[in-house]
C-alpha positions in Angstrom: -102.8 8.2 -76.1 -104.0 5.3 -78.2 -105.1 7.4 -81.2 -105.3 5.8 -84.6 -102.9 7.2 -87.1 -104.6 8.7 -90.2 -103.0 8.5 -93.7 -101.4 11.9 -93.4 -99.6 10.9 -90.2 -98.5 7.6 -91.7 -97.2 9.3 -94.8 -95.3 11.9 -92.6 -93.8 9.0 -90.5 -92.7 7.2 -93.7 -91.3 10.3 -95.2 -89.3 11.2 -92.0 -88.0 7.6 -91.7 -86.9 7.6 -95.4 -85.2 11.0 -94.9 -83.4 9.7 -91.8 -82.2 6.6 -93.6 -80.9 8.7 -96.5 -78.9 10.9 -94.0 -77.8 7.9 -91.9 -74.4 6.2 -92.3 -74.9 3.1 -90.1 -77.7 0.8 -89.1 -76.7 -0.9 -85.9 -78.2 -2.4 -82.8 -78.2 -5.4 -80.5 -80.5 -8.0 -79.0 -80.4 -9.6 -75.6 -80.5 -13.4 -75.8 -80.3 -14.5 -72.2 -77.9 -15.2 -69.3 -75.2 -17.8 -69.1 -75.3 -20.3 -66.2 -73.0 -17.9 -64.4 -75.4 -15.0 -64.8 -73.5 -13.1 -67.6 -75.6 -11.3 -70.2 -75.4 -12.6 -73.7 -76.0 -10.1 -76.5 -75.8 -10.4 -80.3 -75.2 -7.2 -82.3 -75.2 -6.3 -86.0 -73.9 -3.3 -87.9 -74.2 -2.3 -91.6 -72.2 0.7 -93.0 -74.0 2.6 -95.7 -70.9 3.3 -97.8 -69.2 -0.1 -97.6 -72.5 -2.1 -97.4 -70.8 -4.6 -95.1 -72.5 -6.6 -92.4 -70.8 -7.4 -89.1 -72.5 -9.6 -86.5 -70.8 -10.2 -83.1 -71.7 -11.8 -79.8 -70.5 -11.2 -76.3 -70.3 -15.0 -75.6 -70.2 -18.3 -77.5 -73.9 -18.9 -78.1 -73.7 -22.5 -77.0 -73.3 -21.2 -73.5 -77.0 -20.4 -73.6 -77.8 -24.1 -74.2 -75.9 -25.3 -71.0 -77.8 -26.4 -68.0 -78.5 -23.4 -65.7 -78.5 -20.8 -68.5 -81.6 -18.6 -68.9 -82.9 -17.8 -72.3 -84.7 -14.5 -72.9 -88.5 -14.7 -72.7 -89.1 -11.4 -74.4 -87.4 -9.5 -77.3 -85.1 -6.8 -76.0 -83.3 -4.7 -78.6 -81.2 -1.6 -78.2 -80.0 0.8 -80.9 -76.2 1.2 -81.0 -75.1 4.5 -79.5 -78.2 4.8 -77.4 -77.4 5.6 -73.8 -79.2 3.0 -71.8 -79.1 3.5 -68.0 -81.5 0.7 -67.4 -80.4 -2.8 -66.4 -81.5 -5.8 -68.5 -84.0 -6.7 -65.8 -85.5 -3.2 -66.1 -85.8 -3.6 -69.9 -87.4 -7.0 -69.5 -89.9 -5.6 -66.9 -90.8 -2.7 -69.3 -91.4 -5.3 -72.1 -93.9 -7.4 -70.2 -96.6 -6.8 -72.8 -94.3 -7.9 -75.6 -95.7 -11.3 -76.6 -92.9 -12.3 -79.0 -89.2 -12.8 -79.2 -88.7 -15.7 -76.9 -85.3 -17.3 -77.4 -85.1 -21.0 -77.8 -82.6 -23.6 -79.3 -83.8 -22.8 -82.8 -83.2 -19.1 -82.3 -79.6 -19.9 -81.2 -79.0 -22.1 -84.3 -80.5 -19.3 -86.5 -78.2 -16.7 -84.9 -75.2 -18.9 -85.5 -76.1 -19.3 -89.1 -76.5 -15.5 -89.5 -73.0 -15.1 -88.0 -71.6 -17.7 -90.4 -73.3 -16.0 -93.4 -72.0 -12.6 -92.4 -68.4 -13.9 -92.2 -68.5 -15.5 -95.6 -68.0 -12.2 -97.5 -68.1 -14.0 -100.8 -71.0 -16.3 -100.0 -74.6 -16.3 -101.0 -75.4 -13.3 -98.8 -72.9 -11.0 -100.6 -72.3 -9.5 -104.1 -68.7 -8.3 -104.6 -68.3 -8.0 -100.8 -71.6 -6.1 -100.3 -74.4 -7.5 -98.2 -77.5 -8.4 -100.2 -81.0 -7.3 -99.4 -81.9 -10.8 -98.3 -79.1 -11.3 -95.8 -79.6 -7.8 -94.4 -83.3 -8.5 -94.0 -82.7 -11.8 -92.3 -80.3 -10.3 -89.9 -82.3 -7.2 -89.1 -85.5 -9.1 -88.5 -83.7 -11.5 -86.1 -81.4 -9.0 -84.3 -82.4 -5.3 -84.7 -85.3 -4.2 -86.9 -84.5 -0.5 -86.5 -85.3 2.5 -84.4 -88.7 3.9 -85.3 -88.4 7.1 -83.3 -88.3 9.1 -86.6 -88.3 12.5 -84.7 -84.9 11.5 -83.3 -83.4 10.3 -86.5 -84.7 6.8 -86.3 -85.4 4.5 -89.3 -86.0 0.8 -89.8 -84.7 -2.0 -92.0 -87.2 -1.3 -94.8 -86.0 2.3 -95.2 -82.5 1.0 -95.5 -83.6 -1.4 -98.3 -85.4 1.5 -100.0 -82.5 4.0 -99.9 -79.1 2.4 -99.5 -78.9 0.5 -102.8 -78.1 -2.9 -101.3 -77.5 -5.4 -104.1 -80.2 -8.0 -104.8 -78.1 -11.1 -105.0 -79.3 -14.7 -105.4 -82.2 -16.0 -103.4 -81.3 -18.3 -100.5 -82.7 -19.4 -97.2 -80.8 -19.6 -93.9 -81.2 -23.4 -94.0 -78.6 -23.4 -96.8 -76.0 -21.7 -94.5 -73.5 -24.0 -92.7 -73.0 -23.7 -88.9 -69.6 -22.6 -87.5 -68.8 -23.1 -83.8 -66.9 -20.0 -82.7 -68.0 -17.4 -85.2 -68.6 -13.8 -84.0 -67.6 -14.4 -80.4 -66.1 -11.6 -78.4 -65.1 -9.6 -81.4 -66.6 -6.4 -80.1 
């Protein structure tokens, strides 16, 4: 089934994904980051509403728990679209993703996620224009947490289709290095 896509198939995929994004109201998903020293799963989630153009990032645990002795950081990138029924355990998802060569979580990943949470909570900061998330902050968050669902036949679309269709404001340029860290941001606010 490893057929190369021709230009017509690529254009059809792009068109469907753009149509799905235009119809969609939310862009939301979560990423598995690892296990605490007690074996609890640590997830980070993001959600953007098309009409409000807000960005909410939440975690199941304080991310510092992943830096404690005995915690286990994710070795593979595991993401799940919000609203998708997932009957598989995290261990099943990890096993299915064995060929995934990217997405290993480390201390820098945790720091970056904490900065994303801080940026998302500063609704009048660099990542927002009049309370609306900018393209830059949305792109940083989606690339780190949930890049989208590319099953266009089931309504899926990715972050680039959101940027093309949802009229997110441009805002000023910034890097995540300019965002301050906050300790308890985003924790348990499911």
